All heavy atoms as TSV, in Angstrom:
chain	resi	resn	atom	element	x	y	z
A	1	MET	N	N	-26.532	-12.776	-7.821
A	1	MET	CA	C	-25.264	-12.230	-7.439
A	1	MET	C	C	-24.775	-12.883	-6.236
A	1	MET	O	O	-25.541	-13.045	-5.246
A	1	MET	CB	C	-25.453	-10.732	-7.315
A	1	MET	CG	C	-24.107	-9.980	-7.118
A	1	MET	SD	S	-24.315	-8.266	-7.154
A	1	MET	CE	C	-23.115	-7.751	-6.018
A	2	ARG	N	N	-23.534	-13.210	-6.125
A	2	ARG	CA	C	-22.936	-13.826	-4.965
A	2	ARG	C	C	-22.702	-12.810	-3.894
A	2	ARG	O	O	-22.473	-11.645	-4.194
A	2	ARG	CB	C	-21.637	-14.466	-5.294
A	2	ARG	CG	C	-21.783	-15.624	-6.302
A	2	ARG	CD	C	-20.485	-16.258	-6.681
A	2	ARG	NE	N	-19.491	-15.327	-7.022
A	2	ARG	CZ	C	-18.172	-15.477	-6.902
A	2	ARG	NH1	N	-17.693	-16.543	-6.464
A	2	ARG	NH2	N	-17.333	-14.523	-7.212
A	3	ASP	N	N	-22.836	-13.178	-2.673
A	3	ASP	CA	C	-22.616	-12.222	-1.557
A	3	ASP	C	C	-21.114	-11.976	-1.247
A	3	ASP	O	O	-20.262	-12.726	-1.759
A	3	ASP	CB	C	-23.427	-12.550	-0.392
A	3	ASP	CG	C	-22.924	-13.932	0.326
A	3	ASP	OD1	O	-21.991	-14.481	-0.184
A	3	ASP	OD2	O	-23.523	-14.284	1.334
A	4	LEU	N	N	-20.857	-11.044	-0.431
A	4	LEU	CA	C	-19.519	-10.690	-0.100
A	4	LEU	C	C	-18.775	-11.902	0.585
A	4	LEU	O	O	-17.554	-12.055	0.327
A	4	LEU	CB	C	-19.479	-9.505	0.875
A	4	LEU	CG	C	-19.653	-8.154	0.186
A	4	LEU	CD1	C	-19.774	-7.092	1.262
A	4	LEU	CD2	C	-18.554	-7.884	-0.739
A	5	ASN	N	N	-19.480	-12.649	1.362
A	5	ASN	CA	C	-18.803	-13.740	2.032
A	5	ASN	C	C	-18.305	-14.828	1.055
A	5	ASN	O	O	-17.099	-15.267	1.183
A	5	ASN	CB	C	-19.779	-14.449	3.028
A	5	ASN	CG	C	-19.047	-15.437	3.958
A	5	ASN	OD1	O	-18.043	-15.097	4.516
A	5	ASN	ND2	N	-19.655	-16.576	4.113
A	6	GLU	N	N	-19.073	-15.165	0.031
A	6	GLU	CA	C	-18.621	-16.125	-0.966
A	6	GLU	C	C	-17.486	-15.598	-1.722
A	6	GLU	O	O	-16.487	-16.308	-2.062
A	6	GLU	CB	C	-19.799	-16.501	-1.911
A	6	GLU	CG	C	-20.901	-17.344	-1.222
A	6	GLU	CD	C	-22.042	-17.590	-2.126
A	6	GLU	OE1	O	-21.963	-17.318	-3.389
A	6	GLU	OE2	O	-23.091	-18.014	-1.602
A	7	ARG	N	N	-17.557	-14.316	-2.196
A	7	ARG	CA	C	-16.519	-13.767	-2.943
A	7	ARG	C	C	-15.274	-13.600	-2.116
A	7	ARG	O	O	-14.125	-13.832	-2.619
A	7	ARG	CB	C	-16.898	-12.352	-3.534
A	7	ARG	CG	C	-17.941	-12.457	-4.541
A	7	ARG	CD	C	-18.126	-11.133	-5.307
A	7	ARG	NE	N	-17.946	-9.914	-4.522
A	7	ARG	CZ	C	-18.695	-8.894	-4.472
A	7	ARG	NH1	N	-19.722	-8.825	-5.267
A	7	ARG	NH2	N	-18.421	-7.824	-3.708
A	8	GLY	N	N	-15.436	-13.307	-0.842
A	8	GLY	CA	C	-14.308	-13.213	0.102
A	8	GLY	C	C	-13.574	-14.552	0.206
A	8	GLY	O	O	-12.303	-14.620	0.202
A	9	ILE	N	N	-14.288	-15.620	0.384
A	9	ILE	CA	C	-13.798	-16.937	0.534
A	9	ILE	C	C	-13.018	-17.282	-0.694
A	9	ILE	O	O	-11.812	-17.736	-0.689
A	9	ILE	CB	C	-14.777	-18.046	0.839
A	9	ILE	CG1	C	-15.334	-17.776	2.262
A	9	ILE	CG2	C	-14.251	-19.349	0.702
A	9	ILE	CD1	C	-16.608	-18.687	2.631
A	10	GLU	N	N	-13.561	-17.024	-1.887
A	10	GLU	CA	C	-12.916	-17.254	-3.134
A	10	GLU	C	C	-11.601	-16.483	-3.268
A	10	GLU	O	O	-10.590	-17.100	-3.703
A	10	GLU	CB	C	-13.830	-17.014	-4.323
A	10	GLU	CG	C	-13.349	-17.271	-5.665
A	10	GLU	CD	C	-14.255	-16.925	-6.798
A	10	GLU	OE1	O	-15.509	-17.091	-6.617
A	10	GLU	OE2	O	-13.803	-16.490	-7.853
A	11	ASN	N	N	-11.670	-15.289	-3.012
A	11	ASN	CA	C	-10.449	-14.460	-3.064
A	11	ASN	C	C	-9.345	-14.936	-2.052
A	11	ASN	O	O	-8.121	-14.860	-2.389
A	11	ASN	CB	C	-10.724	-12.978	-2.831
A	11	ASN	CG	C	-11.158	-12.277	-4.155
A	11	ASN	OD1	O	-10.607	-12.571	-5.201
A	11	ASN	ND2	N	-12.124	-11.416	-4.068
A	12	GLU	N	N	-9.771	-15.298	-0.857
A	12	GLU	CA	C	-8.836	-15.860	0.077
A	12	GLU	C	C	-8.093	-17.085	-0.473
A	12	GLU	O	O	-6.887	-17.203	-0.318
A	12	GLU	CB	C	-9.541	-16.163	1.462
A	12	GLU	CG	C	-9.657	-14.972	2.354
A	12	GLU	CD	C	-10.175	-15.301	3.695
A	12	GLU	OE1	O	-9.324	-15.806	4.467
A	12	GLU	OE2	O	-11.404	-15.167	3.983
A	13	VAL	N	N	-8.944	-17.968	-1.018
A	13	VAL	CA	C	-8.311	-19.254	-1.474
A	13	VAL	C	C	-7.347	-18.998	-2.701
A	13	VAL	O	O	-6.264	-19.486	-2.685
A	13	VAL	CB	C	-9.437	-20.280	-1.880
A	13	VAL	CG1	C	-8.881	-21.463	-2.603
A	13	VAL	CG2	C	-10.201	-20.693	-0.649
A	14	LYS	N	N	-7.821	-18.173	-3.606
A	14	LYS	CA	C	-6.982	-17.841	-4.832
A	14	LYS	C	C	-5.790	-17.181	-4.423
A	14	LYS	O	O	-4.671	-17.353	-4.842
A	14	LYS	CB	C	-7.805	-16.994	-5.740
A	14	LYS	CG	C	-8.861	-17.818	-6.572
A	14	LYS	CD	C	-9.545	-16.928	-7.560
A	14	LYS	CE	C	-10.536	-17.599	-8.350
A	14	LYS	NZ	N	-11.198	-16.673	-9.351
A	15	GLY	N	N	-5.894	-16.168	-3.387
A	15	GLY	CA	C	-4.780	-15.449	-2.939
A	15	GLY	C	C	-3.711	-16.366	-2.164
A	15	GLY	O	O	-2.564	-16.155	-2.420
A	16	LYS	N	N	-4.199	-17.256	-1.388
A	16	LYS	CA	C	-3.364	-18.132	-0.692
A	16	LYS	C	C	-2.573	-19.007	-1.705
A	16	LYS	O	O	-1.425	-19.346	-1.502
A	16	LYS	CB	C	-4.068	-18.987	0.326
A	16	LYS	CG	C	-3.230	-19.852	1.181
A	16	LYS	CD	C	-2.309	-19.093	2.089
A	16	LYS	CE	C	-1.511	-19.960	2.938
A	16	LYS	NZ	N	-0.484	-19.180	3.723
A	17	THR	N	N	-3.267	-19.542	-2.731
A	17	THR	CA	C	-2.709	-20.334	-3.697
A	17	THR	C	C	-1.572	-19.543	-4.480
A	17	THR	O	O	-0.507	-20.063	-4.636
A	17	THR	CB	C	-3.713	-20.823	-4.764
A	17	THR	OG1	O	-4.685	-21.561	-4.068
A	17	THR	CG2	C	-3.103	-21.676	-5.806
A	18	THR	N	N	-1.881	-18.321	-4.886
A	18	THR	CA	C	-0.874	-17.486	-5.536
A	18	THR	C	C	0.294	-17.196	-4.660
A	18	THR	O	O	1.401	-17.191	-5.023
A	18	THR	CB	C	-1.528	-16.116	-6.013
A	18	THR	OG1	O	-2.648	-16.463	-6.841
A	18	THR	CG2	C	-0.558	-15.279	-6.738
A	19	GLU	N	N	0.006	-16.924	-3.371
A	19	GLU	CA	C	1.000	-16.686	-2.408
A	19	GLU	C	C	2.044	-17.903	-2.259
A	19	GLU	O	O	3.234	-17.737	-2.282
A	19	GLU	CB	C	0.461	-16.362	-1.056
A	19	GLU	CG	C	1.381	-16.004	0.010
A	19	GLU	CD	C	0.797	-15.754	1.348
A	19	GLU	OE1	O	-0.530	-15.844	1.477
A	19	GLU	OE2	O	1.447	-15.543	2.329
A	20	MET	N	N	1.439	-19.054	-2.203
A	20	MET	CA	C	2.310	-20.265	-2.074
A	20	MET	C	C	3.114	-20.481	-3.327
A	20	MET	O	O	4.229	-20.846	-3.283
A	20	MET	CB	C	1.434	-21.505	-1.762
A	20	MET	CG	C	0.880	-21.463	-0.304
A	20	MET	SD	S	0.069	-22.976	0.170
A	20	MET	CE	C	-1.156	-23.264	-1.100
A	21	LYS	N	N	2.526	-20.314	-4.493
A	21	LYS	CA	C	3.278	-20.498	-5.802
A	21	LYS	C	C	4.421	-19.487	-5.809
A	21	LYS	O	O	5.494	-19.841	-6.305
A	21	LYS	CB	C	2.300	-20.275	-6.999
A	21	LYS	CG	C	1.386	-21.458	-7.284
A	21	LYS	CD	C	0.480	-21.323	-8.485
A	21	LYS	CE	C	0.434	-19.980	-9.165
A	21	LYS	NZ	N	-0.512	-19.849	-10.269
A	22	GLY	N	N	4.124	-18.282	-5.446
A	22	GLY	CA	C	5.157	-17.299	-5.450
A	22	GLY	C	C	6.297	-17.550	-4.503
A	22	GLY	O	O	7.462	-17.310	-4.864
A	23	LYS	N	N	5.973	-18.032	-3.373
A	23	LYS	CA	C	7.022	-18.421	-2.363
A	23	LYS	C	C	7.901	-19.508	-2.945
A	23	LYS	O	O	9.125	-19.414	-2.898
A	23	LYS	CB	C	6.389	-18.872	-1.054
A	23	LYS	CG	C	7.424	-19.305	-0.078
A	23	LYS	CD	C	7.006	-18.982	1.313
A	23	LYS	CE	C	8.025	-19.368	2.348
A	23	LYS	NZ	N	9.295	-18.871	2.172
A	24	ILE	N	N	7.260	-20.515	-3.571
A	24	ILE	CA	C	8.018	-21.634	-4.167
A	24	ILE	C	C	8.910	-21.113	-5.262
A	24	ILE	O	O	10.084	-21.419	-5.353
A	24	ILE	CB	C	7.121	-22.736	-4.590
A	24	ILE	CG1	C	6.499	-23.419	-3.417
A	24	ILE	CG2	C	7.818	-23.771	-5.498
A	24	ILE	CD1	C	5.281	-24.339	-3.761
A	25	ARG	N	N	8.315	-20.304	-6.153
A	25	ARG	CA	C	9.053	-19.768	-7.317
A	25	ARG	C	C	10.220	-18.881	-6.768
A	25	ARG	O	O	11.375	-18.992	-7.359
A	25	ARG	CB	C	8.137	-18.879	-8.144
A	25	ARG	CG	C	8.738	-18.358	-9.445
A	25	ARG	CD	C	7.771	-17.594	-10.260
A	25	ARG	NE	N	8.340	-17.168	-11.477
A	25	ARG	CZ	C	7.717	-16.477	-12.364
A	25	ARG	NH1	N	6.415	-16.097	-12.183
A	25	ARG	NH2	N	8.285	-16.079	-13.531
A	26	GLY	N	N	10.049	-18.127	-5.753
A	26	GLY	CA	C	11.173	-17.323	-5.226
A	26	GLY	C	C	12.216	-18.151	-4.560
A	26	GLY	O	O	13.377	-17.893	-4.767
A	27	ASP	N	N	11.796	-19.173	-3.819
A	27	ASP	CA	C	12.729	-20.075	-3.240
A	27	ASP	C	C	13.607	-20.848	-4.335
A	27	ASP	O	O	14.849	-20.982	-4.139
A	27	ASP	CB	C	12.105	-21.087	-2.295
A	27	ASP	CG	C	11.536	-20.427	-0.989
A	27	ASP	OD1	O	11.942	-19.202	-0.763
A	27	ASP	OD2	O	10.784	-21.054	-0.318
A	28	VAL	N	N	12.927	-21.286	-5.340
A	28	VAL	CA	C	13.636	-21.984	-6.362
A	28	VAL	C	C	14.639	-21.046	-7.061
A	28	VAL	O	O	15.807	-21.389	-7.341
A	28	VAL	CB	C	12.658	-22.538	-7.480
A	28	VAL	CG1	C	13.383	-23.045	-8.657
A	28	VAL	CG2	C	11.842	-23.721	-6.807
A	29	GLY	N	N	14.186	-19.805	-7.321
A	29	GLY	CA	C	15.065	-18.782	-7.976
A	29	GLY	C	C	16.263	-18.491	-7.061
A	29	GLY	O	O	17.388	-18.359	-7.545
A	30	ASP	N	N	15.999	-18.424	-5.827
A	30	ASP	CA	C	17.092	-18.182	-4.885
A	30	ASP	C	C	18.071	-19.381	-4.774
A	30	ASP	O	O	19.269	-19.173	-4.840
A	30	ASP	CB	C	16.463	-17.957	-3.422
A	30	ASP	CG	C	17.450	-17.363	-2.462
A	30	ASP	OD1	O	18.355	-16.622	-2.892
A	30	ASP	OD2	O	17.281	-17.666	-1.279
A	31	ALA	N	N	17.514	-20.560	-4.771
A	31	ALA	CA	C	18.375	-21.753	-4.737
A	31	ALA	C	C	19.234	-21.939	-5.964
A	31	ALA	O	O	20.337	-22.432	-5.953
A	31	ALA	CB	C	17.500	-23.014	-4.461
A	32	MET	N	N	18.622	-21.516	-7.135
A	32	MET	CA	C	19.380	-21.643	-8.394
A	32	MET	C	C	20.180	-20.325	-8.667
A	32	MET	O	O	20.740	-20.202	-9.791
A	32	MET	CB	C	18.419	-21.847	-9.569
A	32	MET	CG	C	17.620	-23.226	-9.344
A	32	MET	SD	S	16.454	-23.531	-10.701
A	32	MET	CE	C	17.585	-23.865	-12.009
A	33	ASP	N	N	20.196	-19.415	-7.694
A	33	ASP	CA	C	21.000	-18.171	-7.872
A	33	ASP	C	C	20.463	-17.381	-9.133
A	33	ASP	O	O	21.240	-16.834	-9.867
A	33	ASP	CB	C	22.464	-18.469	-7.959
A	33	ASP	CG	C	23.263	-17.210	-7.576
A	33	ASP	OD1	O	22.678	-16.348	-6.781
A	33	ASP	OD2	O	24.455	-17.064	-8.015
A	34	ASN	N	N	19.140	-17.437	-9.338
A	34	ASN	CA	C	18.527	-16.799	-10.472
A	34	ASN	C	C	17.694	-15.564	-9.893
A	34	ASN	O	O	16.593	-15.737	-9.393
A	34	ASN	CB	C	17.554	-17.702	-11.229
A	34	ASN	CG	C	16.958	-17.045	-12.460
A	34	ASN	OD1	O	16.836	-15.915	-12.541
A	34	ASN	ND2	N	16.616	-17.905	-13.387
A	35	THR	N	N	18.356	-14.422	-9.895
A	35	THR	CA	C	17.765	-13.215	-9.309
A	35	THR	C	C	16.454	-12.856	-9.885
A	35	THR	O	O	15.501	-12.451	-9.200
A	35	THR	CB	C	18.732	-12.030	-9.359
A	35	THR	OG1	O	19.914	-12.364	-8.881
A	35	THR	CG2	C	18.193	-10.791	-8.635
A	36	SER	N	N	16.284	-12.981	-11.229
A	36	SER	CA	C	15.055	-12.665	-11.883
A	36	SER	C	C	13.857	-13.501	-11.387
A	36	SER	O	O	12.858	-12.928	-11.106
A	36	SER	CB	C	15.261	-12.782	-13.407
A	36	SER	OG	O	14.027	-12.592	-14.065
A	37	GLU	N	N	14.075	-14.850	-11.346
A	37	GLU	CA	C	12.957	-15.688	-10.853
A	37	GLU	C	C	12.743	-15.383	-9.324
A	37	GLU	O	O	11.524	-15.478	-9.008
A	37	GLU	CB	C	13.391	-17.139	-11.073
A	37	GLU	CG	C	13.114	-17.621	-12.493
A	37	GLU	CD	C	11.766	-17.466	-12.970
A	37	GLU	OE1	O	10.816	-17.849	-12.190
A	37	GLU	OE2	O	11.563	-16.813	-14.007
A	38	HIS	N	N	13.747	-15.115	-8.616
A	38	HIS	CA	C	13.559	-14.841	-7.170
A	38	HIS	C	C	12.628	-13.617	-6.996
A	38	HIS	O	O	11.726	-13.648	-6.250
A	38	HIS	CB	C	14.968	-14.567	-6.509
A	38	HIS	CG	C	14.779	-14.157	-5.078
A	38	HIS	ND1	N	14.612	-15.045	-4.116
A	38	HIS	CD2	C	14.890	-12.924	-4.526
A	38	HIS	CE1	C	14.528	-14.360	-2.918
A	38	HIS	NE2	N	14.708	-13.142	-3.188
A	39	ILE	N	N	12.928	-12.508	-7.754
A	39	ILE	CA	C	12.163	-11.292	-7.670
A	39	ILE	C	C	10.742	-11.560	-8.206
A	39	ILE	O	O	9.740	-11.092	-7.584
A	39	ILE	CB	C	12.815	-10.171	-8.454
A	39	ILE	CG1	C	14.090	-9.812	-7.713
A	39	ILE	CG2	C	11.926	-8.963	-8.667
A	39	ILE	CD1	C	15.039	-8.833	-8.486
A	40	LYS	N	N	10.568	-12.331	-9.290
A	40	LYS	CA	C	9.223	-12.536	-9.809
A	40	LYS	C	C	8.437	-13.385	-8.805
A	40	LYS	O	O	7.253	-13.180	-8.621
A	40	LYS	CB	C	9.306	-13.321	-11.133
A	40	LYS	CG	C	9.793	-12.494	-12.286
A	40	LYS	CD	C	9.985	-13.301	-13.559
A	40	LYS	CE	C	10.578	-12.543	-14.673
A	40	LYS	NZ	N	10.808	-13.395	-15.862
A	41	GLY	N	N	9.043	-14.315	-8.161
A	41	GLY	CA	C	8.418	-15.155	-7.204
A	41	GLY	C	C	7.962	-14.357	-5.945
A	41	GLY	O	O	6.849	-14.511	-5.481
A	42	ARG	N	N	8.793	-13.451	-5.495
A	42	ARG	CA	C	8.397	-12.608	-4.367
A	42	ARG	C	C	7.328	-11.647	-4.768
A	42	ARG	O	O	6.370	-11.421	-3.889
A	42	ARG	CB	C	9.626	-11.814	-3.846
A	42	ARG	CG	C	10.662	-12.776	-3.198
A	42	ARG	CD	C	10.115	-13.615	-2.061
A	42	ARG	NE	N	11.164	-14.446	-1.541
A	42	ARG	CZ	C	10.965	-15.831	-1.427
A	42	ARG	NH1	N	9.884	-16.363	-1.722
A	42	ARG	NH2	N	11.948	-16.538	-0.915
A	43	ALA	N	N	7.308	-11.154	-5.929
A	43	ALA	CA	C	6.218	-10.269	-6.404
A	43	ALA	C	C	4.874	-11.069	-6.491
A	43	ALA	O	O	3.829	-10.502	-6.021
A	43	ALA	CB	C	6.594	-9.624	-7.760
A	44	GLU	N	N	4.991	-12.296	-6.998
A	44	GLU	CA	C	3.759	-13.114	-6.984
A	44	GLU	C	C	3.221	-13.428	-5.623
A	44	GLU	O	O	2.067	-13.435	-5.346
A	44	GLU	CB	C	4.047	-14.371	-7.779
A	44	GLU	CG	C	2.868	-15.255	-8.120
A	44	GLU	CD	C	3.244	-16.442	-8.979
A	44	GLU	OE1	O	4.433	-16.750	-9.169
A	44	GLU	OE2	O	2.279	-17.097	-9.370
A	45	GLU	N	N	4.196	-13.645	-4.660
A	45	GLU	CA	C	3.789	-13.920	-3.279
A	45	GLU	C	C	3.143	-12.723	-2.682
A	45	GLU	O	O	2.060	-12.825	-2.021
A	45	GLU	CB	C	5.068	-14.176	-2.466
A	45	GLU	CG	C	4.879	-14.574	-1.038
A	45	GLU	CD	C	6.130	-14.907	-0.375
A	45	GLU	OE1	O	7.231	-14.868	-0.947
A	45	GLU	OE2	O	6.003	-15.172	0.902
A	46	LEU	N	N	3.583	-11.485	-2.979
A	46	LEU	CA	C	2.938	-10.293	-2.462
A	46	LEU	C	C	1.543	-10.045	-3.066
A	46	LEU	O	O	0.620	-9.667	-2.442
A	46	LEU	CB	C	3.817	-9.025	-2.700
A	46	LEU	CG	C	5.151	-9.000	-1.861
A	46	LEU	CD1	C	5.993	-7.849	-2.299
A	46	LEU	CD2	C	4.777	-8.827	-0.404
A	47	LYS	N	N	1.439	-10.315	-4.389
A	47	LYS	CA	C	0.126	-10.253	-5.040
A	47	LYS	C	C	-0.837	-11.192	-4.337
A	47	LYS	O	O	-1.995	-10.792	-4.157
A	47	LYS	CB	C	0.365	-10.659	-6.569
A	47	LYS	CG	C	-0.983	-10.551	-7.287
A	47	LYS	CD	C	-0.751	-10.990	-8.748
A	47	LYS	CE	C	-2.060	-11.120	-9.480
A	47	LYS	NZ	N	-1.952	-11.745	-10.829
A	48	GLY	N	N	-0.427	-12.397	-4.103
A	48	GLY	CA	C	-1.263	-13.340	-3.395
A	48	GLY	C	C	-1.697	-12.945	-1.989
A	48	GLY	O	O	-2.862	-13.077	-1.644
A	49	LYS	N	N	-0.776	-12.349	-1.267
A	49	LYS	CA	C	-1.051	-11.850	0.091
A	49	LYS	C	C	-2.081	-10.710	-0.022
A	49	LYS	O	O	-3.014	-10.619	0.820
A	49	LYS	CB	C	0.167	-11.259	0.789
A	49	LYS	CG	C	1.074	-12.397	1.280
A	49	LYS	CD	C	2.286	-11.847	2.105
A	49	LYS	CE	C	3.174	-12.930	2.485
A	49	LYS	NZ	N	4.331	-12.423	3.350
A	50	ALA	N	N	-1.984	-9.802	-0.945
A	50	ALA	CA	C	-2.940	-8.756	-1.194
A	50	ALA	C	C	-4.324	-9.278	-1.494
A	50	ALA	O	O	-5.321	-8.855	-0.924
A	50	ALA	CB	C	-2.426	-7.765	-2.286
A	51	GLN	N	N	-4.393	-10.246	-2.371
A	51	GLN	CA	C	-5.651	-10.790	-2.772
A	51	GLN	C	C	-6.283	-11.579	-1.512
A	51	GLN	O	O	-7.501	-11.476	-1.314
A	51	GLN	CB	C	-5.542	-11.817	-3.943
A	51	GLN	CG	C	-6.904	-12.312	-4.363
A	51	GLN	CD	C	-6.757	-13.205	-5.711
A	51	GLN	OE1	O	-5.694	-13.611	-6.041
A	51	GLN	NE2	N	-7.813	-13.474	-6.263
A	52	LYS	N	N	-5.497	-12.267	-0.819
A	52	LYS	CA	C	-5.986	-13.018	0.414
A	52	LYS	C	C	-6.550	-12.018	1.407
A	52	LYS	O	O	-7.649	-12.221	1.934
A	52	LYS	CB	C	-4.831	-13.808	1.010
A	52	LYS	CG	C	-5.250	-14.590	2.258
A	52	LYS	CD	C	-4.073	-15.387	2.855
A	52	LYS	CE	C	-3.122	-14.448	3.458
A	52	LYS	NZ	N	-1.931	-15.108	4.123
A	53	ASN	N	N	-5.823	-10.881	1.671
A	53	ASN	CA	C	-6.290	-9.949	2.582
A	53	ASN	C	C	-7.487	-9.152	2.076
A	53	ASN	O	O	-8.396	-8.841	2.897
A	53	ASN	CB	C	-5.158	-8.908	2.954
A	53	ASN	CG	C	-4.053	-9.563	3.761
A	53	ASN	OD1	O	-4.374	-10.579	4.544
A	53	ASN	ND2	N	-2.846	-9.178	3.639
A	54	PHE	N	N	-7.650	-8.998	0.804
A	54	PHE	CA	C	-8.777	-8.345	0.191
A	54	PHE	C	C	-9.997	-9.232	0.475
A	54	PHE	O	O	-11.103	-8.825	0.832
A	54	PHE	CB	C	-8.605	-8.195	-1.291
A	54	PHE	CG	C	-9.773	-7.461	-1.929
A	54	PHE	CD1	C	-9.971	-6.123	-1.776
A	54	PHE	CD2	C	-10.654	-8.208	-2.807
A	54	PHE	CE1	C	-11.051	-5.518	-2.356
A	54	PHE	CE2	C	-11.728	-7.584	-3.346
A	54	PHE	CZ	C	-11.951	-6.238	-3.194
A	55	GLY	N	N	-9.834	-10.583	0.357
A	55	GLY	CA	C	-10.920	-11.547	0.570
A	55	GLY	C	C	-11.342	-11.487	1.998
A	55	GLY	O	O	-12.532	-11.569	2.327
A	56	LYS	N	N	-10.353	-11.393	2.919
A	56	LYS	CA	C	-10.742	-11.286	4.381
A	56	LYS	C	C	-11.526	-10.072	4.583
A	56	LYS	O	O	-12.490	-10.109	5.375
A	56	LYS	CB	C	-9.480	-11.265	5.185
A	56	LYS	CG	C	-8.719	-12.585	5.306
A	56	LYS	CD	C	-7.549	-12.500	6.167
A	56	LYS	CE	C	-6.775	-13.825	6.257
A	56	LYS	NZ	N	-5.598	-13.736	7.106
A	57	GLY	N	N	-11.160	-8.947	3.982
A	57	GLY	CA	C	-11.942	-7.705	4.097
A	57	GLY	C	C	-13.315	-7.823	3.611
A	57	GLY	O	O	-14.212	-7.292	4.184
A	58	GLU	N	N	-13.467	-8.501	2.475
A	58	GLU	CA	C	-14.807	-8.804	1.848
A	58	GLU	C	C	-15.675	-9.566	2.858
A	58	GLU	O	O	-16.875	-9.242	3.078
A	58	GLU	CB	C	-14.789	-9.501	0.580
A	58	GLU	CG	C	-14.315	-8.691	-0.575
A	58	GLU	CD	C	-14.258	-9.474	-1.883
A	58	GLU	OE1	O	-13.734	-10.606	-1.859
A	58	GLU	OE2	O	-14.750	-8.911	-2.903
A	59	ARG	N	N	-15.052	-10.621	3.471
A	59	ARG	CA	C	-15.840	-11.430	4.383
A	59	ARG	C	C	-16.210	-10.603	5.621
A	59	ARG	O	O	-17.331	-10.730	6.180
A	59	ARG	CB	C	-14.991	-12.679	4.809
A	59	ARG	CG	C	-14.907	-13.635	3.659
A	59	ARG	CD	C	-14.150	-14.891	4.055
A	59	ARG	NE	N	-14.803	-15.576	5.124
A	59	ARG	CZ	C	-14.196	-16.335	6.026
A	59	ARG	NH1	N	-12.972	-16.548	5.935
A	59	ARG	NH2	N	-14.873	-16.978	6.922
A	60	ASN	N	N	-15.278	-9.771	6.110
A	60	ASN	CA	C	-15.568	-9.005	7.260
A	60	ASN	C	C	-16.647	-7.917	6.999
A	60	ASN	O	O	-17.337	-7.492	7.944
A	60	ASN	CB	C	-14.358	-8.273	7.879
A	60	ASN	CG	C	-13.382	-9.291	8.441
A	60	ASN	OD1	O	-13.807	-10.416	8.875
A	60	ASN	ND2	N	-12.077	-9.025	8.500
A	61	ALA	N	N	-16.756	-7.447	5.726
A	61	ALA	CA	C	-17.680	-6.420	5.406
A	61	ALA	C	C	-19.112	-6.959	5.142
A	61	ALA	O	O	-20.021	-6.198	5.047
A	61	ALA	CB	C	-17.200	-5.695	4.121
A	62	ASP	N	N	-19.195	-8.200	5.004
A	62	ASP	CA	C	-20.485	-8.822	4.704
A	62	ASP	C	C	-21.377	-8.740	5.954
A	62	ASP	O	O	-21.049	-9.310	7.016
A	62	ASP	CB	C	-20.297	-10.360	4.320
A	62	ASP	CG	C	-21.590	-10.982	3.854
A	62	ASP	OD1	O	-22.650	-10.306	3.913
A	62	ASP	OD2	O	-21.592	-12.164	3.478
A	63	PRO	N	N	-22.525	-8.089	5.825
A	63	PRO	CA	C	-23.348	-7.911	7.032
A	63	PRO	C	C	-23.985	-9.260	7.533
A	63	PRO	O	O	-24.398	-9.354	8.695
A	63	PRO	CB	C	-24.477	-6.965	6.579
A	63	PRO	CG	C	-24.403	-6.979	5.127
A	63	PRO	CD	C	-23.048	-7.339	4.702
A	64	ASP	N	N	-24.067	-10.228	6.624
A	64	ASP	CA	C	-24.661	-11.560	6.948
A	64	ASP	C	C	-23.640	-12.448	7.702
A	64	ASP	O	O	-23.990	-13.470	8.183
A	64	ASP	CB	C	-25.137	-12.263	5.726
A	64	ASP	CG	C	-26.339	-11.496	5.036
A	64	ASP	OD1	O	-27.072	-10.823	5.803
A	64	ASP	OD2	O	-26.461	-11.651	3.893
A	65	ASN	N	N	-22.397	-12.028	7.673
A	65	ASN	CA	C	-21.308	-12.798	8.282
A	65	ASN	C	C	-21.030	-12.320	9.705
A	65	ASN	O	O	-19.981	-11.692	9.997
A	65	ASN	CB	C	-19.982	-12.806	7.414
A	65	ASN	CG	C	-19.016	-13.859	7.735
A	65	ASN	OD1	O	-19.341	-14.799	8.408
A	65	ASN	ND2	N	-17.783	-13.611	7.392
A	66	ALA	N	N	-21.954	-12.540	10.620
A	66	ALA	CA	C	-21.723	-11.991	11.987
A	66	ALA	C	C	-21.311	-13.027	12.938
A	66	ALA	O	O	-21.495	-14.255	12.838
A	66	ALA	CB	C	-23.052	-11.405	12.411
């Protein structure tokens, strides 16, 4: 079983990737005056931020990560 630090790093990376994709999608939707894509992009960005912060929490909770 992987430890919390490894899972935390993985979640941080995946979260940051999702966050960036969402930001781009939202910006494209905004530039094209497409409200639906703008909202979907911002939602994806928030999902990524949550996952990234969850990963940080996992890393901080790992007793071996001092």
